[in-house]
Each structure stands twice: as C-alpha cells, then as structure tokens.
N, C-alpha and C positions, 0 to 999 in steps of 0.2 A: 443617455442610456446608462453611462457610468454612474451618475448621480442616482438614478433610479435604483441600480443594483446596490449601491452603497446603503441606500435608505432601507432596502428589503433586508440587507445583512444586520442592520441596526435593530430594525423591528424583529427579526428572527431572534437575534440574541436577547432581546428584551422579553419576549414571550417565553423562551427558555428559562430565563432567570426567574420570571414569574412562577412557572410551572415548579421550579426547583423549590422556591419558597413554600408553595403550597404541599409538595409531596414529601419533604424530607423531614418535617417536623415530628411525625409519629413514627417515622421508619426505623429509629435507632441508629441510623448511619451518620457519619460525621457531616458537618454543615456543608452543603453544596452538593450532596450526594443523595441518590435514591436507591431503592431497592429493585433490581432486575433480576428475575429468577430467585436465586438464593444469595446475591452478593450485592455489596454496596458499590456503586460506580459513579463516576463523574461524568455525566452525559455530554459534557463539554469536550472531553478529551479521550473517552473511552472507544477504541476502534469497534468493539462488538456492539456497543449500546450508544451509537452518535446521535445526540440530539433527542432521541427516545429509545425506549428499550426495545432490543432485539433488532434495531436498525444497524447492520454490520457494514463497515466500509469494504469497498472491493480490494482487490490484489494491489498491494503497494500504496494504497491510500492512507491518509492519517486523519483522524478526527481533530478538527481545529475549530473551536468556538462552536460546537455543536453541528459542524458541517464536514462532510467527507471531501477532502482536497487531495490532489496530487503534488508532491514535491516538485519544485523548479528543477529542470525544465519539462517535467512530464505533463502531459494533459490527458483528460479522460475521454477514452473512446470505447463504446460498448461496455461501460462501467469498469474499465481497466485504465490503468496509468500506462502510457505509451510515449515513446520518445518520437516525435514527428520529424525530427532530424535525420533519424537513421532507420526507423521501422519500415521494412519494405510492404507491410500490410497496412500501414496508416502513415503514409509518406506526405507530408505537408499538411494534410487533413484527414479526419477519421475516414477510414475504409477505402482510402486512396491506395489501391495495391498496384505496386510495380510488377512488370511482366517478368518472366523467368530469365530474360537476358538482361533485366535492369537490376540496379541496387539503389537504394534511398541514400542520397548524398546530399547533406545540408537541405533536407526537405524537399528534394527534386529526384524523380525517378530518371536515372541517366544509365545510357548503354554501358556494358561492362568492358568497354574497350581498353581502358586505362585502370583496372583494378589495382594492379601491381603498383604502379605509379602513385595511386592515391593511398597505398597502404592497405588495401582491401584483399580479401582472398576471394578465389574463384571456386565457389562451392556448387558442383553441379550445374555449372553454367549461369549461376546467379553470383553476384557480388555480395559478399557478406563482410561486416565488420566484426571479426572474430574477437574483438575486445569488448564488445556490447552486444551482439546478437545472441539472444537467449536459445536460438536453435542451431547455432554454430559457434559456441562458445569455446574460445582457445583453439578449437579445430573444427573442421567441417563435420557436421553430423553429430556433434556433442550437445545434446538438448538439456537445458536446465529444468529443474522440476518447476511446477506451476508456482510454487511460493518462493522461488529464488529468482534473482536477477543475474545478468551476466556482467561482472566488474573487472575490467582489465583482464579478460580471457578466463575468468574463474567464477563458477556458479556459487553464489553465496546468498544468505539471507539479506532481506532489504532492511535499512535503517537499524532500529534498535532490536529487531527480532533476532533470536539466537537459534543455532543449530542444536537441536536435542533428539537423539535417536531417529535421525533420518527425517526430521520435519523441522520447520521454523516455528518458534514459539514465542509468546510474550511473557517473559520472566517476570514482569511486573504485575500480571493479573492471572496467569495460568496456574489454577490450584494443583496441577499435576506436576508443574516445573516452576516453583515459586522461589525466585531468587536464583536458583541455579538448577541445572538439568537433574531430574529425578527426585527434586525435593517436593514431595507430595504433601499436601496440607491434610490434616486430620478430619474426620468428619465433624461437621459443623463449623469448620474453619474456612475463611476466604482468603485468597491471595489479594493483598492491596500493597502497592508500593514496595513490591519485592519480598514482603513479609507474610507469613501466615497469621491471621489474627481473626478473632470473632467480631461479629457485626456490634 
C-alpha cells in the first residue's frame, strides 16, 4: 500500500508539472506559475490554489508538491489539522471524542483523576492541556480564533502566517498585507514573494 501511495504521488506531481508546462507559456507569469483569478501563483506551494486554481488548503494545512498536508505531528480530520495525542474531540483517531470526565492524554481518553499530577488543568470537569488546547488556551475558557493555534498557552497564528488587524494573513501573497501589515498593493499589482509586482 505504501508503494502504491508513493507511485500515486509521483504520477500526481508529473501531471501537475505537465499542466504547468501547458498553461504558463502564454500567461505572462514567471516559469512554473499560472494565473488564478488575477494573480500569478505557484500551484505546487500556494495554500489558496494548491494543485489547481481555487483549491484552498484547510486550517493549518500547507501546500506541498501540489497537495494539502498537515505539519508533523498533526493529522487531517474533517479537513482540519488536529493533534490526536491531545485533542479530546479526535483522540487517537478522527472523531473519537472523550467524555466530559476524560481528557486526551497521549492519544487515549483517560479519566481526569490525576490531571494535576500530569500537569493538566480541570476545566469544567474535563482535563485540559492549557498549553495546547485551543478551547482552554492558557486558562480555562480562553478560546483561540479559528485561524489561531494554542502554543504554550498563547493563541497565535500558525506557521508563517502573521497577525494583522485581528486576523492571520499570508504576507507572501496577500495583496492587502504584502510583506508587512497594511501594505496594500496598487490596482493591477499582485503580491508575490512579499513584494507588490505586476504580472
């Protein structure tokens, strides 16, 4: 099965490369890119146009070789990246939800009899890892935004995303925040590699 999966990935990458050769010759975009909407994108790495135009990767996913993937150790459940070692809604496997009296500890739903001993907090009768739980980040009931993760008790943007005006944005491609927060590209310009440019 692993060999089949590898072969499928190789074939997929080859098809995408062939499409790139066919589509970017007349687009006016740099080599290896094509036009999606009104901007030049690299479908092998662009999170909003991954593999094909308008195929956006889900929350916390990255576009790698034209496919949406979760960074280690996260796994995809319901098109979201989740930590099955700690997530009480996807504990050990997708949709395996712990009861209110349990917490997810190393991928297992365990009773919260020793939460304090394990360094977990008791939040409304449920064990919570306040260092990583996006519903109890830093303290019980402190919920991170949908575009944030809980990292060591602090709600923050994931990976290379940056905080701009109360939202996580991609400074490399966002024409409203190109390179820095609030740096909007002019009409007719695109944001590519953190710089406003024309196609």
